[in-house]
FIKOLZA-1660 file (N, C-alpha, C; in steps of 0.1 Angstrom, whole numbers, plus 5000, padded with zeros to 4 digits):
% residues 84
   i   px   py   pz ch aa at
   1 9552 9129 9798  A  M  N
   1 9548 9120 9788  A  M CA
   1 9550 9126 9774  A  M  C
   2 9556 9119 9766  A  E  N
   2 9559 9125 9752  A  E CA
   2 9545 9127 9745  A  E  C
   3 9545 9135 9735  A  D  N
   3 9533 9139 9728  A  D CA
   3 9527 9127 9720  A  D  C
   4 9535 9118 9716  A  N  N
   4 9529 9107 9708  A  N CA
   4 9535 9093 9712  A  N  C
   5 9533 9090 9725  A  P  N
   5 9539 9077 9730  A  P CA
   5 9533 9065 9723  A  P  C
   6 9541 9054 9723  A  K  N
   6 9536 9042 9717  A  K CA
   6 9530 9034 9728  A  K  C
   7 9517 9034 9729  A  L  N
   7 9509 9027 9739  A  L CA
   7 9503 9015 9733  A  L  C
   8 9501 9005 9741  A  T  N
   8 9493 8993 9736  A  T CA
   8 9478 8997 9736  A  T  C
   9 9471 8988 9729  A  K  N
   9 9456 8990 9729  A  K CA
   9 9451 8990 9743  A  K  C
  10 9455 8981 9752  A  Q  N
  10 9451 8981 9765  A  Q CA
  10 9454 8993 9773  A  Q  C
  11 9466 8999 9771  A  E  N
  11 9470 9011 9778  A  E CA
  11 9461 9023 9773  A  E  C
  12 9458 9023 9760  A  L  N
  12 9449 9033 9755  A  L CA
  12 9435 9032 9762  A  L  C
  13 9430 9020 9762  A  L  N
  13 9417 9017 9768  A  L CA
  13 9416 9021 9782  A  L  C
  14 9427 9020 9789  A  E  N
  14 9427 9023 9804  A  E CA
  14 9426 9038 9806  A  E  C
  15 9427 9046 9795  A  R  N
  15 9425 9060 9797  A  R CA
  15 9410 9064 9796  A  R  C
  16 9402 9054 9793  A  V  N
  16 9387 9057 9792  A  V CA
  16 9381 9050 9804  A  V  C
  17 9372 9057 9811  A  V  N
  17 9365 9052 9823  A  V CA
  17 9350 9053 9821  A  V  C
  18 9343 9043 9827  A  V  N
  18 9329 9043 9828  A  V CA
  18 9325 9042 9842  A  V  C
  19 9320 9052 9848  A  D  N
  19 9317 9053 9862  A  D CA
  19 9303 9060 9864  A  D  C
  20 9294 9053 9870  A  Q  N
  20 9280 9058 9871  A  Q CA
  20 9280 9071 9879  A  Q  C
  21 9290 9074 9887  A  D  N
  21 9291 9087 9894  A  D CA
  21 9297 9098 9887  A  D  C
  22 9302 9095 9874  A  I  N
  22 9308 9106 9866  A  I CA
  22 9301 9106 9853  A  I  C
  23 9295 9118 9850  A  S  N
  23 9288 9120 9837  A  S CA
  23 9278 9109 9834  A  S  C
  24 9270 9105 9844  A  F  N
  24 9259 9096 9842  A  F CA
  24 9263 9082 9836  A  F  C
  25 9276 9079 9839  A  G  N
  25 9281 9066 9834  A  G CA
  25 9285 9066 9819  A  G  C
  26 9285 9077 9813  A  K  N
  26 9290 9078 9799  A  K CA
  26 9305 9076 9799  A  K  C
  27 9311 9069 9789  A  P  N
  27 9325 9068 9788  A  P CA
  27 9332 9081 9787  A  P  C
  28 9342 9084 9796  A  C  N
  28 9349 9096 9796  A  C CA
  28 9364 9094 9796  A  C  C
  29 9371 9104 9793  A  I  N
  29 9386 9103 9794  A  I CA
  29 9389 9104 9809  A  I  C
  30 9398 9094 9814  A  R  N
  30 9401 9094 9828  A  R CA
  30 9406 9107 9833  A  R  C
  31 9401 9111 9845  A  G  N
  31 9405 9124 9852  A  G CA
  31 9397 9136 9846  A  G  C
  32 9388 9134 9837  A  T  N
  32 9380 9145 9831  A  T CA
  32 9365 9140 9831  A  T  C
  33 9357 9150 9827  A  R  N
  33 9343 9146 9825  A  R CA
  33 9340 9148 9810  A  R  C
  34 9351 9147 9802  A  I  N
  34 9349 9148 9787  A  I CA
  34 9346 9135 9781  A  I  C
  35 9334 9134 9775  A  W  N
  35 9328 9122 9769  A  W CA
  35 9336 9118 9757  A  W  C
  36 9338 9105 9756  A  V  N
  36 9344 9099 9744  A  V CA
  36 9336 9103 9732  A  V  C
  37 9323 9103 9733  A  S  N
  37 9314 9106 9722  A  S CA
  37 9316 9121 9717  A  S  C
  38 9319 9130 9727  A  L  N
  38 9321 9144 9723  A  L CA
  38 9334 9145 9714  A  L  C
  39 9344 9138 9718  A  I  N
  39 9356 9138 9710  A  I CA
  39 9353 9132 9696  A  I  C
  40 9346 9121 9695  A  L  N
  40 9343 9114 9682  A  L CA
  40 9334 9123 9674  A  L  C
  41 9324 9129 9680  A  D  N
  41 9315 9138 9673  A  D CA
  41 9323 9150 9666  A  D  C
  42 9332 9155 9674  A  N  N
  42 9340 9166 9669  A  N CA
  42 9349 9161 9657  A  N  C
  43 9355 9150 9658  A  L  N
  43 9363 9144 9647  A  L CA
  43 9355 9142 9635  A  L  C
  44 9343 9136 9637  A  A  N
  44 9334 9133 9626  A  A CA
  44 9329 9146 9619  A  A  C
  45 9328 9157 9626  A  A  N
  45 9324 9170 9621  A  A CA
  45 9335 9177 9614  A  A  C
  46 9347 9171 9614  A  G  N
  46 9359 9177 9607  A  G CA
  46 9367 9186 9616  A  G  C
  47 9364 9187 9629  A  V  N
  47 9372 9195 9638  A  V CA
  47 9386 9188 9639  A  V  C
  48 9396 9196 9638  A  S  N
  48 9410 9190 9639  A  S CA
  48 9414 9186 9653  A  S  C
  49 9423 9177 9654  A  E  N
  49 9428 9174 9668  A  E CA
  49 9433 9186 9675  A  E  C
  50 9440 9195 9668  A  D  N
  50 9445 9207 9675  A  D CA
  50 9434 9216 9680  A  D  C
  51 9423 9217 9672  A  E  N
  51 9411 9225 9676  A  E CA
  51 9405 9219 9689  A  E  C
  52 9404 9206 9689  A  I  N
  52 9398 9199 9700  A  I CA
  52 9407 9201 9713  A  I  C
  53 9420 9200 9711  A  L  N
  53 9429 9202 9722  A  L CA
  53 9429 9217 9727  A  L  C
  54 9427 9226 9718  A  D  N
  54 9425 9240 9722  A  D CA
  54 9412 9242 9730  A  D  C
  55 9402 9236 9726  A  A  N
  55 9389 9237 9732  A  A CA
  55 9388 9230 9746  A  A  C
  56 9396 9220 9747  A  Y  N
  56 9396 9212 9760  A  Y CA
  56 9410 9210 9764  A  Y  C
  57 9415 9220 9771  A  P  N
  57 9430 9220 9774  A  P CA
  57 9434 9209 9783  A  P  C
  58 9425 9202 9790  A  T  N
  58 9429 9191 9799  A  T CA
  58 9432 9178 9790  A  T  C
  59 9428 9178 9778  A  L  N
  59 9430 9166 9769  A  L CA
  59 9444 9167 9764  A  L  C
  60 9449 9155 9760  A  K  N
  60 9462 9153 9754  A  K CA
  60 9459 9145 9741  A  K  C
  61 9468 9146 9731  A  K  N
  61 9466 9139 9719  A  K CA
  61 9463 9124 9721  A  K  C
  62 9470 9118 9731  A  I  N
  62 9468 9104 9734  A  I CA
  62 9454 9101 9738  A  I  C
  63 9447 9111 9744  A  D  N
  63 9433 9109 9748  A  D CA
  63 9424 9108 9736  A  D  C
  64 9427 9115 9725  A  I  N
  64 9420 9114 9713  A  I CA
  64 9422 9100 9707  A  I  C
  65 9434 9095 9707  A  R  N
  65 9437 9082 9703  A  R CA
  65 9429 9071 9711  A  R  C
  66 9428 9074 9724  A  A  N
  66 9421 9065 9733  A  A CA
  66 9406 9064 9730  A  A  C
  67 9401 9076 9727  A  A  N
  67 9386 9077 9723  A  A CA
  67 9384 9069 9710  A  A  C
  68 9393 9070 9700  A  I  N
  68 9391 9063 9688  A  I CA
  68 9393 9048 9690  A  I  C
  69 9402 9044 9699  A  T  N
  69 9404 9030 9702  A  T CA
  69 9392 9024 9709  A  T  C
  70 9386 9032 9718  A  Y  N
  70 9374 9027 9725  A  Y CA
  70 9363 9025 9715  A  Y  C
  71 9361 9034 9706  A  A  N
  71 9351 9033 9695  A  A CA
  71 9353 9021 9686  A  A  C
  72 9365 9019 9683  A  A  N
  72 9369 9007 9674  A  A CA
  72 9365 8994 9681  A  A  C
  73 9368 8994 9694  A  E  N
  73 9364 8982 9702  A  E CA
  73 9349 8980 9702  A  E  C
  74 9342 8990 9704  A  L  N
  74 9327 8989 9704  A  L CA
  74 9322 8985 9690  A  L  C
  75 9327 8990 9680  A  A  N
  75 9323 8987 9666  A  A CA
  75 9326 8973 9662  A  A  C
  76 9337 8967 9668  A  R  N
  76 9341 8954 9665  A  R CA
  76 9330 8944 9671  A  R  C
  77 9325 8947 9682  A  D  N
  77 9316 8937 9689  A  D CA
  77 9301 8940 9687  A  D  C
  78 9297 8953 9684  A  R  N
  78 9283 8956 9683  A  R CA
  78 9281 8965 9671  A  R  C
  79 9269 8966 9668  A  Y  N
  79 9265 8975 9657  A  Y CA
  79 9252 8982 9660  A  Y  C
  80 9250 8993 9654  A  V  N
  80 9237 9001 9656  A  V CA
  80 9232 9002 9642  A  V  C
  81 9219 8997 9640  A  A  N
  81 9213 8998 9627  A  A CA
  81 9210 9013 9624  A  A  C
  82 9214 9018 9612  A  L  N
  82 9213 9032 9608  A  L CA
  82 9201 9033 9598  A  L  C
  83 9194 9043 9599  A  P  N
  83 9182 9045 9590  A  P CA
  83 9188 9047 9576  A  P  C
  84 9181 9042 9566  A  V  N
  84 9185 9042 9552  A  V CA
  84 9180 9055 9546  A  V  C
% end
């Protein structure tokens, strides 16, 4: 698989799984126990994609895109009230 393939939104979302038997049902990247939230927390903290990939060698750049796509879908349909 090339480093930056052109995948559809659906293909990206298929890289994320939610299974009660894996990581307590938290959304993970397929074939790993790496939480989507872990990837997003790292990005939010300013950790670069390359640093994330170095820290989690089973991940691919496309998995980071999948995590962002998953978060975008959640934010489109739901919101969490944040303290002011």
